[in-house]
LUMKE-905632 format. One line per 2 residues: their letters; for each residue x, y, z of C-alpha. Coordinates in steps of 0.25 Angstrom, whole numbers, padded with zeros to 4 digits, m for minus. Example, Ala and Ser with C-alpha at 12.3 -4.5 7.8 and 13.67 -1.06 7.14 Angstrom:
2
AS	0049:m0018:0031  0055:m0004:0029
This chain:
705
MG	0000:0000:0000  0006:0014:m0004
KQ	0015:0008:m0014  0006:0013:m0026
GI	0006:0027:m0020  0021:0028:m0019
DI	0022:0024:m0033  0012:0034:m0038
IN	0019:0045:m0030  0033:0041:m0035
SL	0028:0041:m0049  0022:0055:m0048
KQ	0035:0060:m0042  0043:0055:m0054
KW	0033:0061:m0063  0033:0074:m0056
IG	0049:0075:m0056  0049:0071:m0071
YQ	0039:0081:m0075  0046:0092:m0067
LL	0059:0089:m0073  0053:0089:m0087
AD	0046:0103:m0084  0059:0109:m0079
VI	0067:0104:m0092  0056:0109:m0101
LA	0055:0122:m0094  0071:0124:m0094
AA	0070:0122:m0109  0060:0132:m0111
YA	0068:0143:m0103  0080:0139:m0111
LF	0073:0141:m0124  0068:0154:m0119
AI	0082:0159:m0115  0089:0154:m0128
AI	0078:0161:m0137  0080:0174:m0130
LH	0095:0173:m0130  0095:0168:m0145
WL	0087:0180:m0148  0096:0190:m0142
LP	0110:0184:m0143  0117:0174:m0152
IS	0119:0163:m0142  0121:0148:m0143
GW	0109:0138:m0141  0117:0130:m0131
WS	0113:0141:m0121  0099:0135:m0121
VF	0105:0122:m0115  0112:0130:m0104
IF	0100:0138:m0101  0091:0125:m0101
VI	0101:0119:m0091  0101:0131:m0082
VG	0086:0133:m0082  0083:0118:m0080
CV	0092:0118:m0068  0085:0130:m0062
LL	0071:0124:m0064  0076:0110:m0058
YL	0081:0118:m0046  0068:0125:m0044
HR	0059:0114:m0046  0068:0103:m0040
PW	0060:0091:m0045  0070:0081:m0038
QI	0064:0085:m0025  0050:0079:m0029
TS	0048:0068:m0019  0037:0058:m0016
LT	0032:0066:m0005  0031:0079:m0014
VA	0022:0070:m0024  0014:0066:m0012
AF	0012:0081:m0007  0008:0084:m0022
LN	m0002:0073:m0022  m0008:0077:m0009
QH	m0009:0092:m0014  m0016:0089:m0027
YP	m0024:0076:m0024  m0033:0077:m0012
IL	m0037:0062:m0014  m0024:0058:m0007
EE	m0029:0066:0005  m0014:0071:0007
SA	m0009:0057:0010  m0001:0054:m0002
EL	0012:0054:0006  0007:0041:0013
AI	0010:0034:0000  0025:0037:0001
KP	0027:0033:0015  0032:0019:0020
PD	0020:0010:0023  0026:0007:0037
EL	0025:0021:0041  0010:0023:0039
NL	0000:0021:0050  m0014:0014:0048
LQ	m0021:0027:0044  m0010:0031:0034
RL	m0011:0017:0028  m0026:0019:0026
QL	m0023:0032:0020  m0012:0027:0010
SK	m0022:0017:0004  m0031:0029:0000
VD	m0019:0036:m0005  m0014:0025:m0014
SA	m0028:0024:m0020  m0028:0039:m0022
LS	m0014:0040:m0028  m0018:0030:m0039
GI	m0029:0040:m0044  m0019:0051:m0045
PA	m0015:0055:m0060  m0001:0049:m0064
LP	0003:0063:m0069  m0003:0074:m0061
KQ	m0005:0087:m0069  0003:0095:m0059
FT	0016:0087:m0064  0015:0092:m0078
IH	0011:0107:m0076  0026:0112:m0076
LK	0029:0103:m0088  0017:0109:m0096
RA	0022:0123:m0093  0036:0120:m0097
LL	0031:0114:m0110  0023:0126:m0113
LV	0035:0135:m0110  0045:0127:m0118
IV	0035:0128:m0130  0035:0144:m0129
AV	0050:0143:m0127  0052:0136:m0140
IV	0043:0146:m0147  0051:0157:m0142
FI	0064:0151:m0146  0059:0148:m0160
TA	0054:0163:m0161  0067:0168:m0156
NK	0076:0160:m0165  0067:0164:m0177
FA	0067:0179:m0174  0081:0180:m0167
HH	0090:0192:m0170  0102:0184:m0172
SY	0105:0174:m0183  0116:0164:m0181
VS	0126:0157:m0190  0124:0143:m0184
NS	0113:0134:m0189  0109:0129:m0175
LF	0106:0136:m0162  0115:0126:m0155
SN	0128:0129:m0163  0141:0128:m0155
NQ	0147:0139:m0162  0144:0154:m0158
QQ	0132:0159:m0166  0134:0172:m0174
KA	0125:0181:m0182  0124:0176:m0196
SP	0128:0186:m0206  0123:0187:m0221
PE	0131:0179:m0230  0142:0186:m0238
KV	0142:0187:m0253  0155:0183:m0258
LP	0161:0182:m0272  0158:0168:m0279
QI	0173:0166:m0281  0175:0165:m0266
DA	0174:0151:m0260  0178:0154:m0246
VD	0183:0165:m0237  0191:0164:m0224
LT	0194:0177:m0216  0204:0176:m0204
IT	0203:0187:m0194  0215:0189:m0185
PP	0212:0199:m0174  0223:0208:m0168
AY	0231:0201:m0157  0226:0212:m0147
TG	0212:0206:m0148  0215:0192:m0143
KP	0205:0186:m0153  0209:0174:m0162
KR	0209:0173:m0177  0196:0170:m0183
SQ	0191:0166:m0197  0178:0169:m0205
DK	0172:0165:m0218  0166:0179:m0222
FT	0171:0191:m0228  0164:0201:m0218
LL	0174:0204:m0207  0173:0208:m0193
AE	0187:0209:m0187  0195:0216:m0175
DG	0202:0229:m0178  0216:0225:m0184
ST	0213:0211:m0187  0220:0204:m0199
VT	0210:0197:m0208  0214:0186:m0218
WE	0205:0184:m0230  0206:0170:m0237
IS	0197:0169:m0249  0195:0155:m0256
TN	0190:0156:m0270  0183:0145:m0279
IA	0191:0149:m0291  0205:0155:m0294
LK	0205:0170:m0294  0214:0181:m0299
QI	0213:0191:m0287  0205:0193:m0275
SL	0205:0206:m0267  0199:0212:m0255
VF	0194:0227:m0257  0192:0235:m0244
ND	0183:0247:m0244  0183:0248:m0259
NE	0198:0253:m0259  0208:0243:m0253
RV	0211:0231:m0261  0218:0219:m0254
PL	0221:0207:m0264  0221:0193:m0259
KP	0233:0183:m0261  0229:0170:m0268
NT	0235:0156:m0267  0241:0149:m0278
DH	0227:0145:m0285  0221:0158:m0282
TK	0209:0152:m0274  0213:0157:m0260
WV	0216:0171:m0257  0221:0177:m0244
VQ	0223:0191:m0239  0226:0197:m0225
KN	0222:0211:m0220  0222:0219:m0207
IN	0208:0225:m0204  0207:0237:m0195
KP	0195:0245:m0200  0181:0242:m0204
SF	0179:0241:m0219  0173:0232:m0230
YQ	0179:0224:m0242  0176:0216:m0254
VD	0182:0204:m0261  0187:0207:m0275
ID	0189:0194:m0284  0194:0198:m0298
GK	0187:0211:m0298  0174:0206:m0292
LS	0170:0212:m0279  0162:0205:m0268
DL	0152:0211:m0258  0157:0220:m0247
YQ	0162:0214:m0234  0162:0221:m0221
IE	0174:0222:m0211  0171:0226:m0197
II	0182:0229:m0187  0181:0227:m0172
KD	0188:0238:m0165  0196:0237:m0153
NA	0190:0246:m0142  0199:0253:m0132
PQ	0199:0248:m0118  0188:0254:m0109
IR	0191:0258:m0094  0180:0260:m0084
VK	0184:0265:m0070  0175:0261:m0059
TP	0182:0268:m0047  0186:0279:m0044
KQ	0178:0290:m0049  0184:0300:m0058
YT	0186:0310:m0047  0190:0304:m0034
YI	0192:0313:m0021  0198:0307:m0009
DA	0194:0314:0004  0202:0315:0017
GE	0200:0302:0025  0197:0293:0012
TS	0206:0283:0008  0217:0287:m0002
KV	0215:0275:m0011  0207:0275:m0024
ML	0202:0262:m0031  0202:0261:m0046
NT	0193:0251:m0052  0192:0250:m0068
TL	0188:0241:m0079  0195:0239:m0092
TD	0189:0233:m0104  0193:0231:m0118
DY	0188:0222:m0130  0201:0215:m0132
GV	0208:0216:m0119  0216:0226:m0110
SN	0231:0226:m0110  0234:0237:m0100
AM	0229:0247:m0091  0236:0258:m0082
IY	0232:0269:m0073  0239:0283:m0075
AT	0238:0291:m0063  0243:0305:m0060
VA	0245:0311:m0046  0244:0326:m0044
KG	0250:0332:m0032  0250:0347:m0028
SG	0242:0358:m0033  0244:0370:m0042
EA	0258:0372:m0049  0264:0362:m0039
VK	0256:0350:m0044  0263:0337:m0047
FK	0259:0325:m0055  0264:0311:m0054
EY	0260:0300:m0063  0257:0285:m0061
KI	0255:0274:m0070  0248:0263:m0062
GF	0244:0249:m0067  0233:0241:m0062
GD	0241:0229:m0058  0233:0219:m0067
SF	0239:0212:m0079  0233:0214:m0092
AA	0240:0202:m0099  0227:0195:m0101
HK	0221:0207:m0109  0207:0205:m0104
PQ	0196:0213:m0109  0192:0218:m0095
YE	0199:0221:m0083  0194:0226:m0069
LQ	0206:0234:m0063  0208:0241:m0050
HL	0219:0250:m0044  0220:0256:m0030
FD	0226:0271:m0030  0233:0272:m0017
LP	0234:0287:m0017  0245:0288:m0006
KL	0254:0279:m0014  0253:0288:m0026
DM	0259:0299:m0017  0245:0306:m0016
EP	0242:0316:m0005  0230:0325:m0002
GD	0227:0334:m0013  0233:0325:m0024
EL	0226:0320:m0036  0227:0307:m0044
YF	0223:0307:m0058  0223:0293:m0065
YI	0217:0286:m0078  0217:0272:m0083
EA	0223:0268:m0097  0220:0255:m0103
TD	0226:0248:m0115  0220:0237:m0123
NH	0226:0226:m0131  0226:0235:m0144
QQ	0234:0246:m0136  0222:0255:m0135
KT	0221:0263:m0123  0210:0269:m0115
RT	0211:0279:m0103  0201:0284:m0093
DV	0198:0298:m0088  0207:0303:m0077
YT	0202:0300:m0063  0206:0309:m0051
VS	0208:0306:m0037  0210:0317:m0027
IQ	0214:0317:m0013  0209:0328:m0004
DT	0219:0338:0001  0215:0339:0016
AA	0226:0349:0018  0221:0359:0008
LL	0207:0357:0013  0211:0360:0028
SM	0219:0372:0023  0214:0387:0025
NG	0220:0392:0012  0211:0399:0004
LV	0200:0400:0014  0204:0413:0021
SG	0202:0426:0015  0201:0440:0019
GN	0186:0441:0017  0182:0427:0021
IK	0188:0423:0034  0186:0408:0037
PE	0177:0406:0049  0181:0397:0060
YF	0172:0386:0058  0178:0383:0044
RS	0190:0378:0052  0182:0368:0061
QR	0180:0358:0050  0195:0357:0047
QI	0198:0356:0062  0188:0344:0062
IM	0196:0338:0051  0209:0340:0058
DT	0204:0334:0071  0199:0322:0064
EQ	0212:0319:0057  0220:0321:0070
LL	0210:0311:0076  0213:0301:0065
KQ	0228:0303:0067  0227:0301:0082
KD	0217:0289:0081  0228:0279:0085
SL	0232:0286:0097  0219:0289:0103
NK	0210:0279:0110  0196:0276:0106
DN	0189:0285:0116  0198:0297:0113
FN	0197:0295:0098  0181:0294:0098
ST	0180:0306:0107  0189:0315:0098
CN	0182:0310:0086  0168:0314:0092
NI	0174:0327:0096  0177:0330:0082
GM	0163:0326:0078  0158:0336:0088
DQ	0166:0347:0081  0161:0342:0068
KL	0147:0343:0073  0149:0357:0078
LR	0155:0362:0065  0143:0356:0058
LR	0133:0363:0066  0140:0376:0064
YG	0139:0375:0049  0125:0370:0051
KF	0121:0384:0056  0124:0389:0042
LG	0113:0380:0037  0103:0384:0048
EE	0105:0371:0055  0101:0370:0070
DE	0112:0371:0081  0112:0358:0089
SN	0118:0366:0101  0105:0370:0107
VG	0094:0363:0101  0081:0364:0108
GL	0086:0374:0118  0084:0389:0120
GE	0099:0391:0122  0103:0405:0126
NT	0091:0412:0121  0092:0425:0129
EL	0078:0430:0125  0071:0418:0129
NK	0078:0418:0143  0071:0432:0146
IE	0059:0431:0155  0050:0439:0146
NF	0052:0429:0134  0048:0416:0142
NN	0034:0417:0136  0038:0421:0122
AA	0034:0408:0115  0039:0414:0101
ML	0053:0416:0106  0053:0402:0113
FD	0048:0395:0101  0058:0402:0092
AI	0069:0398:0101  0066:0383:0102
TD	0061:0380:0088  0069:0375:0077
KH	0067:0383:0064  0069:0372:0054
DN	0062:0380:0043  0073:0391:0043
AE	0085:0382:0044  0088:0381:0030
DA	0086:0396:0028  0095:0400:0039
TF	0107:0403:0030  0110:0412:0019
LE	0119:0401:0012  0117:0398:m0003
PA	0111:0384:m0006  0124:0379:m0012
IK	0132:0383:0001  0121:0378:0010
AQ	0121:0364:0002  0137:0363:0004
LK	0136:0367:0018  0126:0356:0021
AT	0135:0346:0014  0146:0351:0023
LT	0137:0348:0035  0135:0334:0030
EM	0150:0332:0029  0151:0337:0043
WN	0140:0328:0048  0147:0316:0042
AE	0160:0319:0048  0153:0321:0062
LR	0146:0308:0060  0159:0300:0058
LR	0166:0308:0069  0156:0304:0079
LY	0157:0289:0074  0172:0290:0077
KP	0176:0289:0063  0185:0301:0060
LE	0191:0295:0047  0178:0294:0041
AL	0174:0308:0045  0186:0315:0039
PF	0181:0315:0024  0168:0321:0029
EY	0176:0332:0036  0184:0335:0024
KA	0172:0336:0015  0166:0346:0025
LR	0178:0354:0025  0179:0355:0010
LL	0164:0359:0009  0167:0370:0020
KD	0179:0376:0012  0171:0375:m0001
LQ	0160:0383:0006  0169:0394:0011
QK	0175:0395:m0003  0161:0398:m0008
SR	0159:0408:0003  0170:0417:m0002
SY	0166:0431:m0008  0172:0437:m0020
VA	0172:0452:m0024  0171:0456:m0038
KT	0182:0465:m0045  0179:0480:m0046
AY	0170:0482:m0058  0175:0489:m0070
NP	0169:0503:m0072  0170:0507:m0087
SP	0171:0521:m0092  0158:0528:m0095
IK	0153:0528:m0110  0151:0541:m0117
LE	0137:0540:m0122  0138:0551:m0133
KR	0148:0542:m0140  0140:0529:m0141
LT	0135:0524:m0154  0143:0535:m0162
GD	0154:0526:m0169  0155:0525:m0184
LS	0150:0512:m0189  0151:0515:m0204
KI	0163:0506:m0206  0158:0494:m0199
TQ	0151:0484:m0208  0144:0471:m0206
PV	0153:0459:m0208  0150:0450:m0220
NK	0156:0436:m0222  0156:0429:m0235
DN	0159:0415:m0236  0158:0406:m0248
IK	0153:0393:m0242  0154:0381:m0251
AK	0145:0369:m0249  0153:0356:m0245
AD	0152:0344:m0254  0142:0334:m0248
QF	0150:0321:m0246  0136:0314:m0244
ET	0131:0319:m0257  0133:0306:m0264
LK	0126:0297:m0254  0114:0307:m0254
TA	0113:0305:m0269  0115:0290:m0267
IQ	0103:0290:m0258  0094:0297:m0268
LL	0099:0288:m0279  0095:0276:m0271
EQ	0081:0281:m0268  0080:0282:m0283
IK	0085:0268:m0286  0075:0263:m0276
TT	0064:0267:m0285  0070:0266:m0299
RL	0080:0254:m0296  0089:0261:m0307
YS	0101:0270:m0307  0110:0276:m0317
NN	0125:0276:m0318  0126:0290:m0311
DK	0118:0284:m0300  0127:0272:m0299
HV	0139:0282:m0298  0132:0289:m0286
LQ	0130:0275:m0279  0144:0272:m0281
LA	0148:0285:m0274  0139:0282:m0263
KQ	0145:0268:m0262  0159:0274:m0260
QL	0154:0282:m0248  0147:0270:m0242
SV	0160:0262:m0244  0168:0272:m0236
KA	0157:0271:m0225  0157:0255:m0226
SA	0173:0255:m0224  0171:0261:m0211
QP	0158:0255:m0207  0156:0242:m0215
GI	0145:0237:m0206  0136:0249:m0209
YL	0139:0253:m0223  0144:0240:m0230
PA	0130:0234:m0233  0127:0247:m0240
VN	0139:0247:m0249  0135:0232:m0253
AI	0121:0237:m0256  0126:0249:m0265
NR	0135:0239:m0272  0123:0230:m0275
IL	0115:0243:m0280  0126:0246:m0289
SA	0127:0232:m0295  0112:0229:m0296
TN	0103:0234:m0307  0091:0233:m0298
PQ	0095:0238:m0283  0089:0232:m0271
LQ	0081:0241:m0262  0087:0235:m0250
DI	0101:0239:m0255  0096:0253:m0258
DL	0090:0255:m0244  0103:0249:m0238
VE	0112:0259:m0246  0103:0271:m0242
HS	0103:0268:m0228  0118:0267:m0227
IQ	0119:0281:m0235  0109:0287:m0225
KT	0118:0283:m0213  0130:0289:m0220
LP	0123:0303:m0223  0124:0313:m0212
IS	0111:0319:m0206  0107:0331:m0214
AQ	0102:0343:m0206  0087:0346:m0206
LP	0084:0358:m0215  0078:0368:m0214
QS	0084:0372:m0200  0088:0384:m0193
NS	0103:0388:m0193  0106:0390:m0178
AK	0120:0394:m0180  0122:0409:m0184
PD	0133:0412:m0194  0146:0417:m0188
MG	0150:0426:m0199  0164:0425:m0193
LA	0162:0435:m0182  0167:0426:m0171
QH	0180:0423:m0178  0183:0438:m0181
YY	0179:0442:m0166  0189:0432:m0160
QN	0200:0436:m0171  0199:0450:m0167
IK	0200:0447:m0152  0212:0439:m0155
NN	0219:0450:m0163  0215:0461:m0153
R	0222:0454:m0141
């Protein structure tokens, strides 16, 4: 009893695991088809990527669903949930008979009979499989559509080609005498690229490459030449039977060429050049202007990235230290290496260098100027802008030079901030000789001095005095007996007038804003002094002093020079001069119109429009088209990728009795790109004629000096 139920549950477990595994595999295949369809639409990738995606997605789905964790107890729980006839007792069928009591054995007999009526394949087991099949059908449709309308076409016949897929180019038209062609491209040594071969005349090579043409013919020929840009002819050397021809040429600029076989020319073939770009330098840190305040570390970290298309061969830092000021300034140059080896000639380097300013013999007031210069494998050099690092001159900041004048005597409170700085520096020097309590007490006292100075400057902004907040102080008027009941006077004495605080000064807004910034620096310095961190407070103290000195410089007054009093004008002599000999200047210029270098192209466009309608042209028209072809050939020699199809099209027009519309449109479009943009007419002339007056004016000034 119960053996039949165990067999049914084990059978359901195997089916559940099998269907779940099958659903995961089909679902992974659907996701792989979706991914490869999208990637195939965007990029020329190999079809083997779909296998990689299928494996990854399949592993993820198996990890999420974990079908191996389905046990007989899981199946029993599933049956209890979906089949009430089992009375939630399906797990009795998987228990050993000797562990069941009398009531459970009676219930097991009912469970066995109920299990025999359960379907062999519950529909819940196939739900995931049906959804996966539906999704894979949609994926197949998307994949077929993507392949049909893809933006990329490939040379390989199969998606699962082992070779790298490339864009298929239109077949070249070659002369019938040519049996085969083999072009060997040898890139320059600095590129590090190997030699390669191709079987097409259209050429894409690195700048400075050596190209070898080896042409095989099906018959013996007298002569074969390569004609570059319609003017340079390079003959090929034949073998003994005149069926194999070889020539070698260095390519260093874009152009086009033709194959000339016994006076018969081939189509135009394009030559494109891959230029070697100069190395690029990106400086991450420091900023272009770095200012080191007192108390900050005198070290600057340089982080930079060097990149080049073929590799970096060297990089150096050129630094200059400026010492002194005025005519006594001295310069010392340094040439610093990064310490990294560039023997690998990698295309990218992440470099660092630490400028230890004291080791460069730099003192307060000195400046460091440096730039980076990088060299690539082709000996092309690139340098950055100049970066500046300055060390604050604390001695000049604490100096009184230039601040005392006869009309503007420096008040006492301007010296208090300097005294706080000197006390802080003295405390730092004595730190090792003082115990902790004395050090903290002295630091706190300096913080108290900073607070008093802050409050003193706060009065200029209308801030409240903290010395007697909430008290009556020494108000002698309120102390009188007759004013004891004067509510207005009492209210005025103990009330804070916050609405008038900002208006309690006659300072300008810019001065007021700078004074607020000064109070902020003082507050930051006081905070760190109260926390017994004088070294961190020192930069804020120096910033506050610098702002104060700048404020005092702005408060100076300057008196203008004595005004010039000209002699009085005699009114009776005004407007009495003789102007009869003064005539209006007249300039006469013979302006000849310049020859329009685009006249031939403009005439050719009109002629092409006429050929569209009549499909006929005369010998004079043919001459105009040949002149237009010469100008387009000049453009094609510099930009073959843009203008070479137009030159081929105009050749077909000249050789055909009934030109094709697509060739005419192609030539017209290329000529339109060549012509400059014409000015819109009519339009107003905003520039007035000079008439040469300005030139005469400056010439007379020069002669009268």
